[in-house]
C-alpha positions in Angstrom: -0.1 -0.1 0.1 2.8 2.7 0.8 4.4 1.4 -2.5 1.2 2.3 -4.0 0.7 5.6 -2.3 4.2 6.9 -3.5 3.6 6.2 -6.6 0.4 8.1 -6.9 1.8 11.1 -5.2 5.1 10.9 -7.3 2.6 10.8 -10.7 0.9 13.7 -9.1 3.6 15.8 -9.0 5.0 14.6 -12.4 1.5 15.9 -13.9 1.6 19.2 -11.8 5.8 20.0 -13.5 3.9 19.3 -16.8 1.0 21.3 -16.5 2.9 24.2 -14.8 5.8 23.7 -17.9 2.4 23.8 -20.4 1.0 27.3 -18.8 4.3 28.6 -18.7 5.1 27.4 -22.7 1.8 28.0 -24.6 1.7 32.1 -24.7 4.5 31.5 -26.9 2.2 29.9 -29.8 0.8 33.2 -30.0 1.4 35.7 -32.8 4.5 38.8 -31.7 1.3 41.1 -30.5 0.8 38.7 -27.8 -0.2 41.4 -25.5 -3.4 41.9 -27.3 -4.1 38.0 -28.2 -3.1 37.5 -24.2 -5.5 39.2 -23.0 -8.5 38.0 -25.1 -7.7 34.5 -25.0 -5.8 34.2 -21.7 -3.9 31.1 -23.1 -2.4 30.5 -18.7 -6.1 30.4 -17.8 -6.7 27.6 -19.9 -3.9 24.9 -18.9 -4.6 25.9 -14.8 -8.3 25.2 -15.3 -7.5 22.1 -17.0 -4.6 21.6 -13.6 -7.6 21.5 -11.2 -9.3 18.5 -12.9 -5.8 16.6 -13.3 -4.0 17.5 -10.2 -6.7 19.0 -8.1 -7.1 21.9 -6.4 -4.4 22.5 -3.9 -1.4 22.0 -6.4 -3.3 23.6 -9.4 -3.9 26.7 -7.2 0.1 26.5 -6.8 0.5 25.9 -10.8 -1.5 29.6 -10.6 0.1 31.3 -8.2 3.7 30.6 -9.4 3.5 30.4 -13.5 2.9 34.2 -14.1 5.8 34.6 -11.6 8.0 32.2 -13.6 7.0 33.7 -16.9 8.0 37.1 -15.5 11.5 36.1 -14.6 12.3 34.4 -17.5 10.9 36.6 -20.5 9.9 39.4 -18.6 6.4 39.2 -19.8 3.8 39.8 -17.8 4.8 42.6 -16.2 5.5 42.6 -12.7 2.4 44.8 -12.4 -0.1 42.6 -14.5 1.8 39.3 -13.3 1.7 39.8 -9.2 -2.8 40.2 -10.2 -2.4 37.3 -12.2 -1.0 35.2 -9.5 -4.4 35.6 -7.4 -6.7 35.1 -10.1 -5.2 31.7 -11.1 -4.9 30.3 -7.9 -8.3 31.6 -7.3 -9.4 29.5 -10.8 -7.3 26.3 -9.3 -8.6 26.4 -6.1 -12.4 27.1 -6.9 -12.6 24.8 -9.8 -10.7 22.0 -7.8 -13.4 22.1 -4.9 -16.1 22.7 -6.9 -15.4 19.7 -9.2 -14.6 17.5 -6.3 -17.8 18.1 -4.1 -19.9 17.8 -7.1 -22.1 14.6 -7.2 -22.7 15.0 -10.7 -19.6 15.4 -12.4 -21.0 16.4 -16.1 -22.4 19.9 -14.7 -20.0 20.0 -12.1 -17.4 21.2 -15.1 -19.5 24.1 -16.0 -20.5 25.2 -12.7 -17.4 25.1 -11.3 -15.7 27.1 -14.2 -18.5 29.7 -13.8 -17.7 30.2 -10.0 -13.9 30.0 -10.6 -14.3 32.8 -13.4 -16.3 35.1 -11.0 -14.0 34.5 -7.7 -10.8 34.8 -10.0 -12.0 37.9 -11.8 -13.2 39.3 -8.3 -10.1 38.9 -6.5 -8.0 40.2 -10.0 -10.4 43.3 -9.6 -9.6 44.1 -6.3 -5.5 42.9 -6.4 -5.5 45.5 -9.5 -8.0 48.1 -7.4 -5.2 47.8 -4.8 -1.9 47.7 -6.6 -2.2 49.3 -9.8 -5.3 51.8 -9.1 -7.6 50.2 -11.2 -11.4 51.8 -11.4 -14.4 49.8 -11.7 -15.0 50.5 -15.0 -11.0 49.2 -15.7 -12.3 45.8 -14.2 -14.8 45.2 -16.0 -13.4 46.2 -19.1 -10.7 44.1 -19.0 -11.9 41.2 -16.7 -14.7 41.1 -18.5 -15.3 42.7 -22.2 -12.1 42.2 -23.6 -11.8 38.7 -22.1 -14.9 37.5 -23.4 -13.5 35.8 -26.0 -11.3 33.9 -24.0 -14.4 33.0 -21.4 -16.1 31.4 -24.5 -13.3 29.0 -25.4 -12.6 27.9 -22.1 -16.5 27.2 -21.3 -16.5 25.2 -24.3 -13.1 23.6 -24.3 -12.3 22.6 -20.9 -15.6 20.4 -20.8 -15.0 18.8 -23.8 -11.2 17.7 -22.8 -12.1 16.7 -19.2 -15.1 14.6 -20.5 -13.0 13.1 -23.2 -10.1 12.2 -20.4 -13.2 10.6 -18.1 -14.1 8.6 -21.2 -10.9 7.6 -21.8 -10.1 6.5 -18.1 -13.6 4.4 -18.3 -12.8 2.4 -21.5 -9.1 1.8 -19.8 -10.3 0.4 -16.5 -13.2 -1.8 -18.2 -10.5 -3.3 -20.4 -8.1 -3.7 -17.3 -10.8 -5.5 -15.4 -11.6 -7.6 -18.4 -7.9 -8.8 -18.8 -7.5 -7.1 -22.0 -4.0 -8.0 -23.1 -3.3 -10.5 -20.4 -3.1 -13.6 -22.7 -1.2 -14.0 -25.8 -4.4 -14.4 -27.8 -6.1 -11.4 -29.2 -8.8 -10.2 -26.8 -11.5 -7.7 -27.5 -13.4 -4.8 -26.0 -17.3 -4.6 -26.8 -20.1 -3.7 -25.0 -23.1 -6.5 -25.0 -26.7 -6.0 -23.4 -27.4 -7.8 -20.0 -28.8 -11.2 -20.0 -31.4 -13.0 -17.9 
């Protein structure tokens, strides 16, 4: 049991490192005028949201908190005044999404609900941070946090549930194949669905 627990922890930490790397690197695929595209598409937000489902709320919150700082130290973008509020925002994303998904009994509906809750909470924290650090007004928070970010919000609400449900289906099929002993014998075996008989 201890060996399995260690393996599970190691796997989780490895996934966290992978998701952190994706979060830091993915903005590089944007065009050169990435400040505009970054505000609209929010490339660092989507991997953090996915991390909440893959590695859980605490580790996803860590990814969200450190990713903007790592990018700032690495390439100087985002600038520090942008990076610090983003740390609070993305950490809130990871925490709220992961907790909402975990406590919900209906996993399909919980994805969208937790995403919406995280976006509201994350942008509220981001707005407060910008108000206190960068003297943002309410109009600036609404414009940058919701109006300019609307394309990214739509993409996240569509893309994240699609990816997570696909992961769940792959996991269900893999578990079913494992329970049926798929691949244990030299002779080829098949996975198929049958109607139950009396």
